KOLKOL-717464 format. One line per 4 residues: number of its first residue (from 0); their letters; for each residue x, y, z of C-alpha. Coordinates in steps of 0.25 Angstrom, whole numbers. Layout:
REM residues N
NUM> a> X/Y/Z  ...
END
This chain:
REM residues 851
0> xxxx> 1/0/-1  10/10/4  15/11/-11  3/14/-17
4> xxxx> -2/23/-7  11/31/-8  10/33/-23  -4/34/-19
8> xxxx> -3/49/-10  8/54/-16  2/54/-31  -15/53/-27
12> xxxx> -17/68/-24  -24/68/-11  -33/79/-6  -41/75/5
16> xxxx> -37/80/18  -38/67/23  -26/62/15  -16/63/28
20> xxxx> -24/53/35  -19/47/49  -13/35/51  -10/26/65
24> xxxx> -4/14/58  11/16/59  15/8/47  23/13/35
28> xxxx> 12/12/27  2/19/33  13/31/36  16/32/22
32> xxxx> 1/32/18  2/45/27  12/54/22  8/50/7
36> xxxx> -8/53/8  0/67/14  7/70/4  -6/64/-6
40> xxxx> -13/77/-1  -1/86/-5  0/82/-19  -15/84/-22
44> xxxx> -15/99/-17  -5/101/-26  7/103/-14  18/109/-17
48> xxxx> 32/103/-11  45/108/-9  57/108/-19  46/102/-28
52> xxxx> 34/109/-31  38/123/-40  29/134/-33  31/142/-21
56> xxxx> 23/137/-9  23/138/7  19/123/13  12/127/31
60> xxxx> 11/112/34  2/110/47  12/112/57  13/125/56
64> xxxx> -1/128/51  -3/122/65  8/131/72  4/144/65
68> xxxx> -11/143/58  -17/145/73  -33/142/67  -32/154/57
72> xxxx> -38/152/44  -29/143/35  -21/153/27  -17/160/37
76> xxxx> -6/150/40  0/155/25  2/168/29  17/165/31
80> xxxx> 19/159/18  25/170/5  15/177/-1  2/173/7
84> xxxx> -6/183/13  -18/177/24  -27/184/32  -35/181/42
88> xxxx> -46/193/36  -56/198/45  -52/189/55  -64/179/55
92> xxxx> -63/164/54  -59/158/39  -60/171/34  -43/171/31
96> xxxx> -39/175/14  -25/171/9  -19/178/-2  -6/172/-10
100> xxxx> 3/180/-19  -8/191/-18  -19/184/-23  -31/180/-13
104> xxxx> -38/167/-11  -45/166/-26  -32/163/-32  -27/157/-21
108> xxxx> -30/141/-22  -34/135/-10  -36/119/-11  -36/110/2
112> xxxx> -32/96/0  -31/100/-15  -46/105/-16  -48/118/-21
116> xxxx> -57/128/-12  -56/140/-16  -71/145/-19  -74/142/-33
120> xxxx> -82/155/-36  -72/166/-31  -60/158/-26  -60/163/-12
124> xxxx> -56/153/-1  -65/155/12  -55/149/23  -67/149/33
128> xxxx> -71/137/25  -59/130/29  -59/133/43  -52/119/49
132> xxxx> -42/118/37  -32/123/43  -33/113/54  -35/101/46
136> xxxx> -22/106/36  -10/97/34  -4/110/27  -6/121/19
140> xxxx> 2/126/6  0/140/-1  9/138/-15  10/152/-20
144> xxxx> 7/154/-36  1/144/-45  6/133/-37  7/118/-39
148> xxxx> -8/116/-37  -14/108/-50  -26/109/-51  -32/118/-60
152> xxxx> -37/129/-49  -28/141/-50  -19/145/-40  -12/159/-43
156> xxxx> -9/164/-28  -6/150/-23  -12/138/-21  -16/134/-4
160> xxxx> -15/119/-1  -21/114/10  -20/100/15  -28/96/28
164> xxxx> -24/83/35  -29/82/49  -30/67/49  -13/69/48
168> xxxx> -13/60/59  -13/48/65  -24/42/73  -28/53/82
172> xxxx> -34/66/82  -31/80/86  -40/89/94  -35/104/95
176> xxxx> -39/116/103  -38/130/100  -40/145/105  -38/159/103
180> xxxx> -39/173/101  -53/179/99  -61/165/107  -57/154/96
184> xxxx> -57/141/100  -53/131/90  -55/114/92  -50/104/82
188> xxxx> -51/89/82  -45/80/72  -46/64/73  -39/55/64
192> xxxx> -43/40/63  -29/36/57  -28/24/45  -41/14/46
196> xxxx> -49/2/39  -34/-5/35  -26/8/34  -37/15/23
200> xxxx> -47/24/31  -44/38/39  -51/46/42  -50/62/49
204> xxxx> -59/71/55  -57/85/61  -67/95/68  -65/108/71
208> xxxx> -71/119/80  -68/133/80  -75/145/87  -69/160/91
212> xxxx> -75/174/93  -65/179/83  -53/189/84  -59/201/79
216> xxxx> -73/204/84  -82/195/81  -75/186/70  -79/173/78
220> xxxx> -79/159/71  -87/148/72  -82/135/65  -80/120/62
224> xxxx> -72/114/52  -71/98/50  -62/89/41  -65/72/39
228> xxxx> -56/64/31  -53/50/26  -46/43/19  -47/29/13
232> xxxx> -36/20/6  -45/12/-5  -32/5/-9  -19/8/-15
236> xxxx> -22/16/-26  -35/23/-20  -40/31/-8  -51/39/-4
240> xxxx> -50/52/4  -61/60/9  -60/74/15  -73/82/22
244> xxxx> -69/97/29  -77/108/31  -77/121/41  -92/127/45
248> xxxx> -90/139/50  -96/155/56  -86/167/58  -89/181/60
252> xxxx> -82/189/49  -75/202/51  -77/205/37  -75/218/34
256> xxxx> -61/229/32  -60/240/40  -55/254/39  -42/251/49
260> xxxx> -46/263/57  -57/255/62  -50/244/67  -36/254/74
264> xxxx> -34/268/71  -20/268/76  -16/260/68  -25/265/56
268> xxxx> -16/278/58  -3/271/58  -6/264/45  -11/278/37
272> xxxx> -24/276/39  -31/293/39  -34/296/54  -46/304/48
276> xxxx> -53/290/44  -53/287/59  -68/294/61  -73/286/49
280> xxxx> -67/273/56  -67/273/70  -58/263/76  -66/250/81
284> xxxx> -54/240/86  -45/229/79  -55/219/80  -69/227/76
288> xxxx> -78/219/66  -90/225/61  -97/212/56  -103/211/70
292> xxxx> -114/217/77  -119/215/91  -134/213/92  -146/212/102
296> xxxx> -144/196/108  -161/198/107  -162/197/91  -161/181/89
300> xxxx> -162/182/75  -157/169/68  -148/169/56  -148/161/44
304> xxxx> -135/155/36  -134/141/31  -148/140/31  -150/139/45
308> xxxx> -157/150/54  -147/151/67  -143/160/78  -130/170/75
312> xxxx> -118/167/80  -119/176/93  -130/182/100  -126/195/103
316> xxxx> -121/200/89  -122/197/75  -111/196/62  -112/204/51
320> xxxx> -101/195/43  -102/180/48  -95/170/39  -102/155/39
324> xxxx> -98/143/28  -96/129/29  -89/124/17  -86/108/19
328> xxxx> -74/102/9  -77/86/7  -67/78/-3  -67/66/-10
332> xxxx> -54/60/-14  -48/50/-21  -33/45/-24  -30/35/-34
336> xxxx> -17/29/-40  -22/19/-51  -6/17/-54  8/20/-50
340> xxxx> 8/31/-59  -6/39/-60  -13/43/-49  -29/51/-47
344> xxxx> -35/58/-37  -48/64/-38  -54/73/-25  -69/76/-25
348> xxxx> -71/86/-16  -85/95/-13  -87/109/-5  -98/114/-1
352> xxxx> -101/127/7  -113/135/14  -111/149/20  -109/163/20
356> xxxx> -106/177/25  -115/186/32  -118/200/29  -130/213/32
360> xxxx> -141/215/23  -149/227/21  -160/233/11  -167/246/16
364> xxxx> -180/242/20  -185/255/27  -196/263/21  -190/277/20
368> xxxx> -176/269/14  -168/269/28  -156/260/26  -153/254/39
372> xxxx> -137/253/43  -128/241/40  -123/242/53  -117/253/64
376> xxxx> -108/265/58  -99/267/67  -93/279/57  -98/285/44
380> xxxx> -91/293/34  -96/305/29  -91/308/14  -95/291/9
384> xxxx> -107/287/16  -106/272/23  -90/272/27  -85/270/39
388> xxxx> -85/260/49  -97/251/53  -101/240/62  -112/230/57
392> xxxx> -125/233/68  -135/221/68  -142/227/80  -145/240/72
396> xxxx> -150/232/62  -156/222/71  -165/234/77  -170/240/65
400> xxxx> -175/226/59  -182/224/73  -187/239/72  -194/236/59
404> xxxx> -209/237/60  -211/224/48  -200/215/53  -189/218/40
408> xxxx> -177/217/42  -170/228/35  -154/224/38  -151/209/42
412> xxxx> -138/199/39  -138/191/27  -129/179/23  -121/179/10
416> xxxx> -120/163/9  -111/155/-1  -117/139/-5  -108/133/-12
420> xxxx> -104/119/-16  -92/114/-23  -89/100/-31  -76/95/-37
424> xxxx> -66/85/-40  -51/84/-43  -45/74/-51  -29/71/-53
428> xxxx> -21/63/-60  -7/61/-59  2/53/-67  16/47/-66
432> xxxx> 22/49/-77  36/44/-73  45/48/-58  46/61/-65
436> xxxx> 34/67/-73  18/68/-67  7/70/-74  -5/75/-69
440> xxxx> -20/79/-72  -32/85/-65  -47/90/-66  -52/99/-55
444> xxxx> -67/100/-55  -78/110/-47  -92/112/-46  -97/124/-38
448> xxxx> -109/133/-33  -109/144/-26  -125/150/-19  -123/164/-15
452> xxxx> -134/171/-10  -138/181/3  -148/175/13  -153/180/24
456> xxxx> -145/179/37  -151/188/50  -164/197/49  -159/204/62
460> xxxx> -171/206/68  -181/207/57  -191/196/51  -186/199/36
464> xxxx> -180/205/26  -184/212/15  -176/209/1  -174/217/-10
468> xxxx> -182/210/-23  -169/213/-31  -161/203/-25  -172/193/-31
472> xxxx> -178/192/-44  -188/180/-38  -193/190/-28  -207/199/-30
476> xxxx> -203/214/-32  -218/216/-28  -217/213/-12  -220/223/-3
480> xxxx> -208/230/-1  -209/233/-14  -196/225/-20  -192/217/-8
484> xxxx> -194/201/-3  -196/196/12  -185/187/17  -180/180/29
488> xxxx> -171/173/36  -161/163/26  -169/170/13  -160/174/1
492> xxxx> -158/188/-2  -148/198/-10  -142/185/-21  -143/171/-22
496> xxxx> -134/163/-34  -126/153/-36  -114/152/-44  -109/138/-50
500> xxxx> -94/136/-52  -89/124/-61  -74/123/-62  -66/110/-69
504> xxxx> -50/110/-71  -39/104/-76  -25/102/-76  -11/93/-80
508> xxxx> 1/93/-75  13/88/-76  27/87/-66  40/84/-68
512> xxxx> 52/82/-56  63/75/-56  75/76/-45  76/92/-49
516> xxxx> 64/95/-55  50/96/-54  42/104/-64  26/105/-67
520> xxxx> 15/110/-77  2/111/-76  -9/115/-84  -26/117/-81
524> xxxx> -38/120/-85  -50/125/-79  -64/130/-83  -73/137/-74
528> xxxx> -89/138/-75  -96/148/-67  -112/149/-66  -122/159/-57
532> xxxx> -135/159/-53  -144/169/-47  -156/164/-40  -162/178/-36
536> xxxx> -161/185/-51  -170/179/-63  -167/178/-78  -175/186/-85
540> xxxx> -170/178/-98  -175/165/-96  -190/160/-97  -195/162/-83
544> xxxx> -184/168/-78  -173/158/-70  -162/162/-61  -150/170/-66
548> xxxx> -138/161/-71  -125/166/-76  -117/154/-84  -103/160/-89
552> xxxx> -95/151/-99  -82/143/-91  -70/149/-90  -58/140/-92
556> xxxx> -44/144/-86  -30/137/-87  -18/136/-81  -5/132/-82
560> xxxx> 8/131/-72  21/125/-71  32/124/-63  48/118/-60
564> xxxx> 55/116/-49  70/114/-49  78/107/-37  92/115/-40
568> xxxx> 98/107/-24  90/99/-14  89/114/-7  86/122/-19
572> xxxx> 74/122/-30  69/132/-40  56/132/-45  47/141/-55
576> xxxx> 32/141/-57  23/148/-69  8/146/-71  -3/153/-77
580> xxxx> -19/152/-75  -30/157/-86  -42/156/-73  -56/160/-74
584> xxxx> -62/172/-63  -68/168/-52  -85/168/-53  -83/184/-50
588> xxxx> -76/187/-64  -85/177/-72  -99/181/-65  -105/192/-56
592> xxxx> -114/184/-47  -120/195/-42  -126/199/-53  -127/187/-61
596> xxxx> -118/191/-74  -106/185/-80  -94/190/-85  -95/191/-97
600> xxxx> -82/191/-102  -72/183/-90  -58/182/-91  -48/173/-86
604> xxxx> -39/178/-76  -24/174/-78  -12/172/-68  2/170/-72
608> xxxx> 12/164/-62  28/163/-64  36/158/-51  50/155/-46
612> xxxx> 55/150/-34  67/143/-27  66/132/-14  79/132/-3
616> xxxx> 77/124/8  92/117/13  96/105/17  96/105/30
620> xxxx> 81/109/30  85/122/40  81/132/26  72/133/16
624> xxxx> 69/145/8  57/145/-4  58/158/-14  49/164/-26
628> xxxx> 45/173/-35  32/174/-42  24/182/-52  7/179/-55
632> xxxx> -1/188/-64  -15/188/-64  -22/194/-75  -36/197/-81
636> xxxx> -41/195/-65  -56/197/-65  -62/206/-54  -78/212/-54
640> xxxx> -83/223/-49  -98/227/-47  -99/243/-51  -110/253/-54
644> xxxx> -112/258/-66  -123/267/-61  -132/270/-50  -140/257/-54
648> xxxx> -132/248/-63  -121/242/-59  -112/234/-66  -100/222/-65
652> xxxx> -84/225/-68  -79/213/-73  -64/218/-71  -54/207/-80
656> xxxx> -41/209/-85  -32/215/-71  -19/209/-69  -12/206/-57
660> xxxx> 3/203/-56  9/196/-42  22/194/-40  32/192/-27
664> xxxx> 44/184/-20  42/173/-9  51/167/-1  51/158/12
668> xxxx> 60/151/20  62/144/32  76/141/41  77/133/53
672> xxxx> 89/135/62  88/126/71  78/115/74  70/126/84
676> xxxx> 70/138/74  63/141/61  62/153/53  53/154/40
680> xxxx> 53/166/32  41/170/21  44/184/11  34/186/-1
684> xxxx> 36/201/-10  24/201/-20  21/212/-29  5/211/-32
688> xxxx> 0/222/-40  -11/223/-52  -5/225/-66  -14/233/-73
692> xxxx> -28/243/-74  -42/235/-82  -53/239/-86  -66/231/-87
696> xxxx> -81/235/-92  -90/236/-82  -105/230/-86  -119/232/-80
700> xxxx> -126/220/-75  -139/224/-81  -133/232/-92  -122/225/-100
704> xxxx> -120/236/-110  -119/246/-98  -104/247/-94  -91/253/-92
708> xxxx> -77/252/-91  -70/250/-78  -55/254/-75  -47/247/-65
712> xxxx> -33/255/-60  -24/242/-54  -11/245/-60  1/243/-51
716> xxxx> -9/241/-39  -5/231/-30  -13/218/-27  -19/221/-11
720> xxxx> -24/209/-2  -12/203/3  2/209/6  13/209/-5
724> xxxx> 25/207/5  25/198/16  35/192/25  35/180/35
728> xxxx> 43/176/48  41/164/56  50/159/68  47/144/73
732> xxxx> 56/141/86  54/127/91  62/127/104  59/111/109
736> xxxx> 50/101/103  35/104/102  36/119/103  36/130/91
740> xxxx> 36/144/91  30/151/80  33/166/75  27/171/62
744> xxxx> 27/183/57  20/190/45  23/204/39  15/209/26
748> xxxx> 17/220/18  12/230/5  -2/223/8  -10/231/0
752> xxxx> -26/232/2  -36/224/-7  -42/233/-15  -53/228/-27
756> xxxx> -47/231/-40  -60/232/-47  -61/245/-38  -49/254/-44
760> xxxx> -54/260/-54  -51/273/-51  -39/278/-61  -34/289/-53
764> xxxx> -31/278/-41  -20/269/-41  -16/268/-28  -11/257/-23
768> xxxx> -20/251/-12  -17/252/3  -5/245/7  -7/241/21
772> xxxx> 1/240/32  14/230/32  14/223/45  20/209/53
776> xxxx> 11/200/61  17/189/70  11/175/75  16/169/85
780> xxxx> 15/152/87  17/143/98  16/128/97  19/116/108
784> xxxx> 18/101/106  19/90/115  13/76/116  5/70/130
788> xxxx> 5/56/132  -10/52/138  -15/38/141  -22/35/128
792> xxxx> -14/44/117  -2/52/115  -6/66/113  1/76/104
796> xxxx> -1/92/110  1/106/102  -1/118/110  0/131/101
800> xxxx> -1/146/102  -4/157/91  -1/170/92  -7/178/80
804> xxxx> -1/191/77  7/194/88  9/205/91  -3/210/87
808> xxxx> -2/220/75  -10/226/70  -12/225/54  -20/225/42
812> xxxx> -22/211/35  -32/213/25  -37/228/19  -45/234/6
816> xxxx> -41/247/-1  -49/259/-1  -61/250/4  -75/255/2
820> xxxx> -78/252/17  -66/258/24  -60/269/15  -59/282/22
824> xxxx> -52/290/10  -50/279/0  -34/284/-4  -31/269/-2
828> xxxx> -22/269/10  -26/264/26  -39/273/29  -45/267/15
832> xxxx> -43/252/19  -52/242/23  -44/233/29  -45/220/41
836> xxxx> -34/222/53  -25/207/54  -29/201/68  -26/205/81
840> xxxx> -16/197/90  -23/183/92  -20/169/96  -24/154/94
844> xxxx> -20/142/104  -22/130/106  -19/114/108  -18/105/98
848> xxx> -19/88/104  -15/77/93  -19/63/99
END
């Protein structure tokens, strides 16, 4: 069995999280099987290997994750790698994001055990959906640039490969208890059966419970996570793996940016904000969150979400912004090796989810046209009505609703709901032509639909809400309110649509390897077809009407890439790679699903990447340095913008032809002068810029002939949203067995505020977006491992403490230039940005018991 299983797991491209199973037996066969199964997972997920794969990459193993992550969102463990910026955004659980080489998550492919996780409509990744993945991950690897991933999925900024492995232990289990700032509590239990039934079956399961009030005011979390996996070895040529994981959760959000003066006026003055803005934006404190409001406990009204009515999270306050979602992932994987030369891997997977986010919803119903306020206005800016500092005021809205004599609500809370379903299959065949040449081919099929609608979440004291008939063609326009319809808790409002996405990709790849050289070439093609249905709009062009449907033709794209690595000596290797993508835009570039119209002339976006690098590691194993230089061009970028053509007419601008250039130098190294000390460093010096001005035609929603030109002036502007210069230092000290202390410092500079390129339509305004202040953040990590012998088991126990932002630095981690809600005088400086501050000093501590 041993030899066959070895070949199977090395080439069968295993994707299941259960592939690294637990084995209590001591036989040589079982030990080797365990090791080779782990390798099989990495093969399928296209993991890069030092000295073999000609791409730039960084790998964070399970030891480093346990030492540094501290139950933060998974992207935060990658913030110490070159050209990667990870942010916890407003501090809500699961609201993190990651940016690689200046590209946000839409252009970073995220894989869990080889299964693509980017949203099929817009490419985004919502980390709250994978709240337990960090607890079951064996390792995380970020491949920068076009990567070694051999799916047809484009990965321009990079690829994030996550290998989960809660079953990577012998028969037994793990209990982990954590606590931290903001009343954080987290309990994790993992159990493993080891190999059973004549060494054929292994099962593993994990259950996680997480609660907390949040570090920022009212960013509470209420979450579960689960994992179940099984591996069944049928025979020497076949194995099945099953995985099922998910993370049902609710959490309060700190969603809105603020003017920096609202956090801290001394800090605002220090970074150059005009003190004249302080009256408009009075100081509220560093942990201020405007997305919640106190409300009387006397109000016992229910809230509707996920098809149920439940009590609100707290009885003395109410959230304006709350996120709730559950997106399980299931996969069934078959590894088949019909001969010594041929191996085939096929994975079938499903992911479905339901949830959404909350917010206010208002339509004036006062007979005299009075407009009821969104919330409590803390300050008011007289020259531009509506600008200033606000705090949501549920109590005022409740008081108004209960005072209305006819029981109607003039202000409510709504859910923006997303219900989705994705089916997919990936099949990959590898044929070994000779000891040096391997040919591989694969298919990638995905089909998904997503329903989007709003619904009444909370009537805030009223019995019903008058919704405008203008949103739904099927409602009676002769209603008692003269064009309004009564809606109740849970009823759909505002919009009700469904989008479909059908994807088919294929690729072929050849790889040549000998003692000195590795070379690969890959060509892939893909076809994507979008569809849209609007259930609130009637198709007047059909007899008897019917829902409005938009079904553009499928759009094809392709990618080609290749690379070569040469091992000059056992210590030094040089590599180079290049690639080109011709990629269909996301759904918003094809269909405007708010107006239910298609872009008549969509254009593919194009990416071209070049990279050269060198890897060095000395024979003593005490020094390793990796360095690379890259250049990426993004051409024909598509952006969309809704514009006002006249007072009563809106139009859609689909802007194509926008170009960006991303280039940089990245260096990372490790030095271990003694067994007790280790030093790590990473440097990235980047230049990311827009490289042209563009012009687009705006056309009316109602009258395509009514249009005009929109010019954007972007040439030479820096790309915002991530620091273009970064420096990381890590010092780790292990004075005796079992104890380690690590101090990690991260410096970020040349960080330009994010802005919408479609808003740069003034030829006289070519100023750079605001450059946020440079900052250092230091984290401290302490770990101590020991064992305790009991009468029934030997317990392996680890105690840990993490202190994040050790020096309590005040810094800006998110910024939007000339923010429409927070700008004071719109001249691209500190008092015009909408910002979020990084979290203040906080800690995570606990104990992990392995038995």
